[in-house]
N, C-alpha and C positions, 0 to 999 in steps of 0.2 A: 503494501500499500505505498503509495507517494503522498508524503507530508510535504503540505505547501505552506509557507511561513512569512507572517507581516512580523517585521519587527519597530518598534516606535525607542525610544532613547528619550529617558528624560530621567529626572531625580524626586528621587518618591519619598516624602514624609513618611513618616513612621508613626499607627496613631495605636491605641488602645484599644480593646472592645470589649462583652464581655466572655467571648472565650480566648480572647487572649491576652499576654503582658509584655510589654517591652521590658527588656534585657538591661541595662547599660553598665560599662563598667573599665576599666583599663590595664594595660597591662607596661609594666614598670620591670629596667636592670636588679638585680638582685645585688649588685655592684653600690652605681651610682645613685641608684631610684631615677636615671633618665626614662624617658618615654620611650617603648620597642613600636614602631611602625609599620605594618604590614606582616602582622602575629596573625595567623590562625583563630579562631575560637569557633567550637566546633559544640551543639547542643545532641549525643548520641543517641539516644532515644527518637528522641525529637525528625532525627537526620535533617540539622539543621547546622549553618553557617557563615561566619562573615571573619572577615577583617578588619587589623585597626587600624582606624585612619595614621595621615603622621603623628600625627598627637598623641599616639596609644590608646586613643577613645573605641570603643563598640557600642553598640546598637544591636541588642536581636526582640525580633519581636516574637516570640514563642508561647506555644499555646497553656492554656493555666495548669493543666497535670505536670510542668515542666520541673515542679519541688521536686518532686523524686527523682529528676534526672542525674545525668555526669556532666561536666562540662569537661574538654578534652584541648589544650591549650599547647599550642606548638608555635616553633617562632626560629627563622633561618641561624644557625650557630647556637642555638639554646637547647636546653634539656624539655622535652615532652615532659605537663604533667595532667594529674585527672585531678578533677576539683567540683564533691557534691555538689548541686544545686543549693540545696540548705545552708552549708559553709558560703560560699559565695552571697548568697543574701546579706551574711552579717556585714562580709568585707568584699567591697566591691573589686577591690586593687588588688590584681595576678600579680606575685613574683614571679620572675622567670631567672633559672642560675645559666651561665654559660659554658658552654663545653667546654673540656679540658682538654690543650695539645690542638688550637685550630690551624697551629702555621705549621703540621710537620710532614706536607708534601715534598715528596721526593722531586726533584729535577732533572729532568732527561735531556741529552742532547737535540738540539732541536732540527731536524732531516732538512735538507732545502729540498728534496723531494716532496711535492702538494698533494694530498689525496683527498679526492670531493667524496665522501658519505653519504647514501640513500640521493641521489640526486633525483630531481621529476621535472614535471611538464607542469610551470605553474597555469598556463593555458586551459591545461585538463585539467582543473579542478572546479570539480563539482559539489564533492560533498562535503560538511565542514560541523565539524565535534563544538561543544558547548553553549549549542541552545537545545532548549527543550521541545522535545516532541509532543503530539499529543496522547501516545501511552510511554512515555517516558521521559523522564523529568530526571535533567545533567545533573545528577550530586556529586562532581570531581570536585579536586582541591587542585589537582593539576594530571597535565598527559605528559609522556614519555615516551620519546621517541628510540628504541633500542639502535645502535649504529656498529658495525663491528669494523677492524682494522685489519688489515692486513698482515702484521705486524704489531706486535706490543711496544708499549713503550711511544706515544708521542703530545704534542704540544696543540691544544684546539689555537685554532687561530679565527675562526669566526662561522658564525649558523646564519643560514634562509629559512625564514620560516613565512607562508604562505595564511595569511587571513580574508575575513570575509569584507571587503567594503561595502557591498550594496547588495541590499537583500535582493529578492525575486520579485519585487514591484517597481517601478521606477519611484527617482526623486524623493526614494530614503536612505539617507546617507547616514554613513558612521561616524559621532563624531571622535575628539580624538578621543585614546585608549591608555590606560598604563596596564602592563603585567611584568611580569616577573621571570627573568631565567635560570635554570637552575642546573646543575651536570652533576650526576653521579654515576660514580662505578659499580658496578655488576656484582649484585651479592650472590657469592658462590652456592648459597645455598638454593635459591627460590629462583635465580636467574632471573629476575628484575632488579628494579634501581635499587644501591644499596646503600656505600657514606655516600656523606659531599666530600668532593672534587674542588671547590672552593668554598669557603663561608663568607665571598665577600658577594655582598648584595648588587643584583646583575638587573635593574632596574631601568626597563624600555619605556619612552615616552614617545608616540606615534601621533605624527602629527592628524592622520585621521585619512590621506590623501594617497596614500600609496596600496596596496594588496601586496605587495612584496617585501617582510623585513628584513634590511641585512644584518649585521650586527658583528661590530669585529670585537675581537672580543683577546687580540693578541697582548692589551696592557694587562691584563689578568693575569697571564703568565697561569692556566691551566692546564697541568699534567695530566695525564690518562697510561695508567697505571699496566693498564688490562688491554685486549686484544677487543675486549667490549666496552660502551661505556652506552650515558642516558641523555639527552639532551629535553629537558622540561619545559616546560611552560605552565608558568604559577598563575590561575587567573589571581586576580586583587577582590577582593569582595567587596567592596567599599565602593559611596553612593558615585564617585567621580564613574564608575564602570557598569554602572545599574543599567541596565533595559531591559521593558516590558517583550515579553516573545507572546504572542498570539498564533499556536498549534492549530490548526486545522485539517480535519482528517476530509482524504479526496473523496470518500464513501460519504461520505454526507453533503458532500459540495455537488448540490443542481438543484434545478428549477423545481423537480418535485418534494424535494425536503428540505428542513432548513440546515443553515450551517450549524455542524458543530464546534467547539473550540473552545478551548482553557487559555487562559492567563497568567503565567507566573515570571518571575525575577528572576533572569539570568546577568550573565558579567561580560563583556565584551574581556576580548576580543574571540568571536567563534576560527578557528584555527582548521587549516586543509588538511583533507585525505590524499595522499598520490594516489594518481590512477594508476600506476607502474602495480600489480600483485606478485610481490612476494612467495618465497617457496614457505614462509612461516610468520605468525603474525607476531610482530615489534614493535603493538604499542600494547604501553600500560597505563594504567589510569590510579593516580588518589584517592581514595575512599572519605568522608567524613570520620572515618575512624582512625585514619591516616595508615592504613592498610595499601600496599601496591597490588592491583591486578592487572593481569590482563585484559585489555579492552578490545572488547569481541562485535559493539552494535551497525558494525560493518564488514563482518566475517563471514565466509572466505573471501568476498567478491575485491576487500579493498585489506592491504593488508599491514601499511606506513600512512602516519603522517607524513604530514605533507614539510617537513621538516628537515633540512641538510645540514652539513656538518663539513667546513674543511681542516684540515691537521695534515703537520706536518713534522 
């Protein structure tokens, strides 16, 4: 069944009704009490999540029964913690501790020969992830593309990411967007994303008029120790990136029946799927429980995200 999407972009005010509660809080560093921007706050049972703003503050609209729920709080370079909502209500300030040994990445000799991994044709990109469908909410924090080197050890130079600029309907433009790139080593047990390969925050601010986003990473000195690694896109679930998705079902889209749709809040940018079909599924996604899983929504027809990388 084909899903037609209309996307309207807006900043939505948070409201409180008889069925929901507005949860407010802030996330700080344990050492200097500085505000932590773009930390992720997930409500596990309710399956909802939001990111902190640059001020370290967050707001989350949650069901009334969420007093028995648990918050999972994570941030780049910090230890992940769990907090019962009943405890959070007494003290809405969340304190995170930094992970130890954040600068112990081994440096490798950069090769003179460049290699492009997962090269894709942007003009053939027709499907995107990050938007909810009629019967499929997009409840993921990150997506990650698995990339394979010919040999172990390399330095990451740049990445290319294809994103949706226009909807299927004319005159509907995406505004400026902000997201973060994460780089992971391969986990030897799950074969999915493992340890972070850089603790530097790579936040991308895009102007809104380009579908291909090219990011030079040479200055970040990212070393790849294995023959596999992951380039991930983290959605910053902040007001700046909010959009309202109206997902229509083509089964009900006719002159004889009323149109059925649902309206949900998603976060920009939608990321493309490569039209090139590989031998295995290389797409992974991080759910609200901070667990990586293979992303199979478009499988087996599409096996890779439209995310490429240049290494040397």
